[in-house]
C-alpha positions in Angstrom: 39.8 143.6 -114.9 42.2 142.9 -112.0 38.9 141.4 -109.7 38.4 140.6 -106.4 41.3 139.3 -103.6 39.9 137.8 -100.5 43.3 137.3 -97.4 42.5 134.6 -95.1 41.3 131.1 -96.5 38.8 130.4 -93.1 35.6 130.3 -92.8 34.9 133.5 -93.3 36.9 133.3 -96.8 35.6 130.2 -97.5 32.0 131.7 -97.4 32.8 134.6 -99.5 34.2 133.9 -101.9 31.3 131.2 -102.6 28.8 134.0 -101.7 30.7 136.3 -104.7 30.0 133.6 -107.3 26.7 132.2 -106.5 26.1 135.8 -106.3 27.0 137.1 -109.8 30.4 138.2 -110.1 31.7 136.9 -113.3 34.9 138.3 -113.0 38.1 137.1 -111.3 38.1 136.3 -107.8 41.4 134.9 -106.0 41.1 133.2 -102.8 44.8 133.3 -100.5 45.7 131.5 -96.9 48.8 131.3 -95.6 48.0 127.4 -94.5 49.0 124.3 -96.6 45.6 123.2 -97.2 42.4 124.6 -98.3 39.4 125.9 -96.0 38.5 123.9 -93.3 36.0 123.8 -90.5 38.3 125.0 -86.7 35.1 123.8 -83.9 35.9 120.2 -84.4 39.9 120.7 -83.9 40.2 120.6 -80.3 37.0 118.0 -80.6 36.1 115.2 -82.3 39.3 115.9 -84.5 42.0 115.7 -81.2 39.5 112.9 -80.5 41.3 111.6 -83.5 37.1 110.9 -84.6 37.6 113.1 -87.4 39.7 112.6 -90.6 41.3 115.7 -91.9 39.3 115.2 -95.3 35.8 115.8 -93.4 37.5 119.1 -91.8 37.5 121.1 -95.6 34.5 122.4 -96.2 34.6 122.3 -99.8 36.4 119.8 -101.4 39.6 120.9 -103.7 37.7 120.6 -106.9 34.8 123.3 -105.9 37.4 125.9 -106.0 38.3 124.7 -109.7 34.8 124.3 -110.8 33.5 127.7 -109.5 36.9 129.6 -111.2 38.3 130.2 -107.8 41.9 131.0 -108.0 42.6 129.0 -104.4 46.5 130.1 -103.2 47.4 128.1 -100.0 50.7 128.2 -98.4 51.1 131.8 -99.3 52.1 134.4 -97.0 50.5 138.1 -97.4 53.5 140.9 -96.3 51.9 144.1 -97.5 49.0 146.1 -98.8 49.6 149.0 -101.4 46.3 150.5 -101.0 47.2 153.6 -103.7 48.7 150.8 -106.5 45.6 148.9 -105.4 48.2 145.5 -104.9 49.0 142.8 -102.0 52.8 142.1 -102.0 53.3 138.6 -101.5 56.3 136.5 -99.6 58.4 135.2 -102.1 56.0 136.2 -105.3 54.7 139.1 -107.6 52.3 141.4 -106.4 48.5 140.3 -106.8 46.2 143.6 -108.3 42.9 144.2 -106.8 39.6 146.2 -107.6 38.5 145.2 -104.3 40.3 143.5 -101.8 38.5 141.7 -98.2 40.3 140.7 -95.0 39.1 137.8 -93.5 42.2 137.3 -91.7 40.6 135.6 -88.3 42.6 135.5 -85.1 45.9 134.2 -83.2 46.4 132.7 -80.0 47.8 134.4 -77.4 51.1 132.5 -76.1 53.3 131.9 -73.1 55.7 134.5 -73.0 59.2 132.9 -73.2 59.8 134.5 -69.8 57.5 131.8 -68.4 58.7 129.0 -70.4 56.5 128.9 -73.1 59.0 129.1 -75.9 59.7 124.8 -74.5 59.3 122.3 -76.2 55.9 120.4 -75.5 54.0 123.9 -74.9 51.0 124.2 -77.1 48.1 126.7 -78.0 45.2 125.5 -80.1 44.3 127.1 -83.2 44.9 125.8 -86.6 45.2 122.4 -88.1 49.0 122.1 -87.3 48.9 122.8 -83.8 46.5 120.2 -83.0 48.5 117.8 -84.9 52.0 118.5 -83.2 50.2 117.8 -80.0 48.1 115.0 -80.7 50.4 112.2 -79.7 50.6 113.8 -76.1 47.1 113.0 -75.5 48.1 109.2 -74.4 46.0 107.2 -71.4 48.5 108.1 -68.2 50.4 111.3 -69.2 49.7 114.3 -66.9 48.6 117.5 -68.8 48.5 120.8 -67.5 45.6 122.8 -69.1 46.4 127.1 -68.4 43.2 129.1 -68.9 39.6 128.1 -67.6 38.1 129.5 -70.9 36.2 127.4 -73.4 39.1 127.1 -75.1 40.9 125.4 -71.6 38.1 123.4 -71.0 37.4 122.0 -73.8 41.0 120.7 -74.2 41.1 119.4 -70.7 37.7 117.9 -71.4 39.7 115.8 -74.3 42.5 114.9 -72.3 40.3 113.5 -69.7 38.3 111.5 -71.7 41.5 110.0 -73.4 42.5 108.8 -69.8 45.2 111.6 -68.8 45.9 113.2 -65.5 44.8 116.6 -66.3 45.2 119.9 -64.1 43.9 123.0 -65.2 44.8 126.2 -63.9 43.2 129.6 -63.9 44.2 132.7 -62.7 41.3 134.9 -62.1 39.2 133.8 -58.6 37.0 131.7 -61.3 36.7 129.6 -64.5 34.7 132.0 -67.1 35.1 134.6 -65.3 35.3 136.5 -68.4 32.1 134.8 -70.0 29.9 133.4 -67.9 27.9 133.9 -64.7 28.7 132.2 -61.8 25.8 129.6 -62.4 27.6 128.8 -65.6 30.8 128.4 -64.3 29.6 126.1 -61.0 27.9 123.5 -63.7 31.6 123.4 -65.4 33.5 123.7 -61.9 31.3 120.7 -60.9 31.1 118.6 -64.7 35.0 118.9 -64.5 35.5 117.2 -61.0 33.3 114.3 -62.1 35.7 113.6 -64.7 38.9 114.1 -62.4 40.3 116.8 -63.5 41.9 118.7 -60.5 40.7 122.5 -61.3 42.2 125.1 -59.5 40.8 128.9 -59.2 42.7 131.6 -58.7 46.3 129.7 -59.4 48.1 131.0 -61.9 51.4 130.1 -63.9 55.0 131.9 -62.4 57.5 129.5 -64.0 58.0 126.3 -66.5 60.8 124.5 -66.6 62.4 121.4 -68.3 64.9 119.2 -69.2 67.1 119.5 -73.0 64.6 122.2 -74.4 61.4 120.0 -72.9 58.9 121.1 -70.4 58.9 118.9 -67.6 57.6 120.8 -64.9 55.1 123.7 -63.8 55.6 126.2 -61.3 52.2 127.5 -59.1 51.6 130.9 -58.0 50.4 129.1 -55.1 53.8 127.5 -54.4 53.4 123.8 -55.5 55.4 122.5 -58.1 53.5 120.0 -60.8 55.7 117.2 -62.7 54.0 118.0 -66.5 54.5 115.9 -69.6 52.8 118.5 -72.0 51.0 122.4 -71.4 48.5 123.1 -73.5 47.9 127.4 -73.1 44.4 128.2 -73.5 44.5 132.1 -72.7 42.5 133.6 -75.3 42.8 134.9 -78.9 43.7 138.3 -80.6 42.1 139.4 -83.5 45.0 139.4 -86.5 45.1 143.1 -87.5 48.8 143.7 -88.2 48.6 143.7 -92.5 45.4 146.2 -91.7 47.2 148.4 -89.5 50.1 148.7 -92.3 48.2 149.4 -94.4 46.8 152.6 -92.3 43.3 151.2 -92.0 41.5 152.0 -88.8 41.3 149.2 -85.7 39.3 148.8 -82.6 39.6 145.9 -81.1 39.9 144.5 -84.9 39.6 146.1 -87.9 36.8 148.8 -87.8 34.1 147.8 -90.4 30.7 149.7 -91.0 27.5 147.7 -91.0 28.6 146.4 -94.7 32.1 145.2 -93.8 33.8 148.2 -95.0 37.0 149.6 -93.7 38.5 152.7 -93.8 39.2 152.3 -97.4 35.8 152.3 -99.8 37.1 149.4 -101.8 38.6 147.4 -98.9 35.9 145.2 -96.8 36.6 142.7 -94.0 35.0 140.2 -92.4 35.2 137.4 -89.4 37.0 136.9 -85.9 39.2 140.0 -87.3 36.5 143.0 -87.0 34.7 145.0 -84.7 31.6 146.5 -86.3 28.0 148.4 -85.1 25.7 146.1 -82.9 23.2 147.8 -81.2 24.7 150.9 -79.0 28.1 150.0 -79.0 30.6 148.1 -80.7 31.6 144.2 -80.9 34.0 141.5 -81.7 32.8 138.0 -82.3 34.6 135.0 -82.1 32.4 132.2 -83.8 31.8 130.4 -86.5 28.0 132.1 -87.4 29.3 135.2 -87.1 32.2 134.6 -89.7 29.5 133.0 -91.9 26.3 135.9 -91.9 29.2 138.4 -91.8 30.8 136.9 -94.9 27.9 136.5 -97.1 27.1 140.9 -96.2 30.1 141.8 -97.5 29.7 139.5 -100.3 26.7 141.7 -101.0 28.2 145.2 -100.8 30.9 144.3 -103.1 28.2 143.0 -106.0 26.4 146.3 -105.0 23.4 145.1 -103.4 24.0 146.2 -100.0 22.1 145.2 -96.7 23.4 146.1 -93.5 24.2 143.7 -91.0 22.1 142.6 -87.8 24.6 140.0 -85.7 22.7 137.5 -83.9 24.9 136.1 -81.7 24.9 132.2 -80.8 27.9 130.3 -80.1 28.1 126.5 -78.6 30.9 124.3 -76.8 31.0 120.6 -76.4 32.5 119.3 -73.6 32.0 115.4 -72.1 28.1 114.7 -72.9 27.5 118.2 -72.5 26.6 120.4 -75.7 26.4 124.1 -74.2 24.5 126.4 -76.6 24.6 129.8 -76.2 22.9 132.5 -77.4 22.9 136.2 -77.6 25.8 138.8 -75.2 25.6 138.9 -72.0 27.3 141.7 -71.8 26.0 144.3 -69.1 23.8 142.0 -67.7 22.7 142.8 -63.9 20.6 139.7 -63.2 20.8 136.0 -63.5 18.0 133.1 -63.2 18.5 129.8 -63.6 16.4 127.2 -64.5 16.0 123.3 -63.7 16.1 120.9 -67.2 14.2 118.9 -68.8 16.4 116.0 -67.8 18.8 115.4 -64.9 21.9 117.0 -65.3 20.6 119.9 -67.8 20.5 123.5 -67.0 19.7 126.5 -68.7 21.1 130.3 -67.1 19.5 133.3 -68.5 20.8 137.0 -68.0 18.7 140.0 -67.9 19.6 143.9 -68.0 16.4 144.9 -65.9 13.4 143.3 -67.7 15.3 142.6 -70.8 16.5 139.3 -72.4 20.2 139.2 -73.5 21.0 136.0 -73.5 20.9 132.2 -72.6 23.2 129.4 -71.6 21.6 126.1 -72.3 23.7 123.1 -71.1 21.6 119.8 -72.9 18.3 121.9 -72.9 17.9 122.5 -76.3 14.3 123.9 -76.3 15.7 126.7 -73.8 18.5 127.8 -76.2 16.0 128.1 -79.4 13.2 129.8 -77.4 16.0 132.3 -75.9 17.4 132.8 -79.2 13.6 133.3 -80.8 12.9 136.0 -78.2 16.6 137.5 -78.3 16.1 138.2 -81.9 12.5 139.2 -81.9 13.2 141.8 -78.9 10.7 139.9 -76.6 11.6 139.6 -73.1 9.7 136.9 -70.7 9.2 137.3 -67.0 12.3 136.8 -65.2 9.6 135.2 -62.3 8.4 132.2 -64.6 11.9 131.8 -66.3 13.1 130.9 -62.5 9.7 128.6 -62.0 10.1 125.2 -62.6 6.4 124.6 -63.2 6.1 127.0 -65.8 6.0 125.3 -69.1 8.5 127.4 -71.8 6.5 126.2 -74.5 3.4 128.6 -73.1 5.7 131.5 -72.5 6.7 131.4 -76.4 2.5 131.0 -77.5 1.7 134.0 -75.0 
């Protein structure tokens, strides 16, 4: 019996093998990861780990002994080079093929990098995605150094927050007319713009990168599209991520902004499944791809049940978070298609919630240091309940009373 092989040892892959074992799979089970580490948490990398507040071992999702105790063959530092669907085996770099009865792809995503033509290949230019990325850049975060952050999404803003907290001189540029333009309303962007300005970040919107130049192969200066030149010690590119689909594409599987799967996580090959950042799946009347830990966990659990012959379709309940300085942002729902935004002052100074509606239907909420708004908003969205936008906007109206009603 060839058993089940899971390619990708991130949050989705680790969850999947655990749920397969606890769910009753007693055959061979192999988890293959390209990195030399056992599966670990990624969110703390750009926060507590980069700040030096978390040891590497605390990142691990499970102790190494867990895999041996549960008869899971964990193969780290192993790169998969191809899938032979007819022979039902995967090919490895420098190793013998691995056969499978069923295969799961939990490949995650990869960061977009600055092109070499812009100076992206210079030393001192970093992306933030995996443990090796953060270990390489960590020595740069010393007080007084000059950091340029390219990109005003959550990755860039989190990197800027860590750099500012460490006493660096930070400049963040966003080519669009405002930060968070693809993921949040102007009201949320304004909150974080003011937050970073209050911590000394030089935040420039509508300004892009024209060219990075350097000395002896290392970046020393950035020319911006507004004509200014900045002396820099290092650069962090937070310009988005892309689903890791090349392995699926090479095997002839269908892709659509990710590996295309059905509600059970099945790809266009019934013996191959996929979960996590690399997938696009049905959501309401469209297809989406979610880049979040909750999605990786929930979708992997659905795939495990399907592989065990207990299918239960995936009903996504999107939620996300970001930590910047002393602000915890919690997001419930997806704001795609919103046509109305309502803001509500927080229950304490500096807190705020931003509510997204399409017509009278609640789609999502951004809650900055406002956990009650987040919890109630998430509950309403998942239940398909929409509160009156006018009452949400009224700071005198009690959310708990609305919830009870």
